[in-house]
N, C-alpha and C positions, 0 to 999 in steps of 0.2 A: 963327836957324835957317836952314840952307842949303836952297836949292831943289834938288830932284833934277834930274839931267840930263833935258832934254826930248827925247823921241824925235821926229825929223822925221815929218811925217804923210804924206809921199809919197816915191815912188821915181822915178828917172830911168832910162830904158832906151835903149840904143843897140844896134842890130843892124847889124853891119858885114859885108858880103858882097863878095867879090872879083868875083863874076859879075853881080850885079844892083843894086849900089849899097847903100843902107842905109836905116835907119829910126831916127828919134829921137823919143822920147815923154817927156813930163814929166807930173807930177801923177798918177802911178799909185798907187793905194791898196792893190792886191794883184795878184799875178801867179802863174800856174802854168805850169810847163814840163816836158816829158817828158825824162827823163834817158836816157843811153845804155843803162842796165841795164833800161829799161822802166818804171821807177817814175816817179812825178810828184813834183815839188818845188814847194811853195807858199812864196812869199816875201811878207813884209809889211815896212813900214818898221821899221828897227831890227834886222833880221836879221843874224846873225853873218856875217863874211866867208866866202866860199866860192869854190872853183874846181871846176867839174864839166864832164863831157862830156855834151852834149845829143844827142837823137835827132831824126830827121825827125818832124814833126808840127805841132800847133797850139800857139801860145803864147796863153794866155788871160790877159787882164788886165782890171782894173776901174779906171775913172777916175770918181770920185764914185759915182753910183748906176748908171752905165752899164757893161755888160760888152761886151768886144770880143774877137775872135779873129783872129789873124794866122798864116798858114802860115810855118813856119821849117824850114830844113834843119839837118842835124846840124852840130855845131860845139863850140866851147869857150865856156863861160860863166864870167864872174867877177863877184863882187859885193863891193864895198867902199864904205863910207860912203853907203849907199843909192843907189849907182850900179851898174846892171846892164849889163854889156857882153857881147854874144854875137858871136863871130867865126865865120862860115861860109865855105865855099869855093865854094858854088854860088850 
């Protein structure tokens, strides 16, 4: 009997900003970000690939049992293979 593919349990996040440097985080178990249309997108490990425009606001994420919030500027977000990249210009 074959084992089903295992879904990785965490995400990696990179926020890249031309103006203020960047942020790299690992071990994220869930994340929420505000999209350019005003809605919120929730991401967990194993999420389908996506490209989206994001809005100014807070990026909310969980590492283990701890919740964190980081301010982010609008930009472009990509998600592939449990790696989230957000490119901003501020």
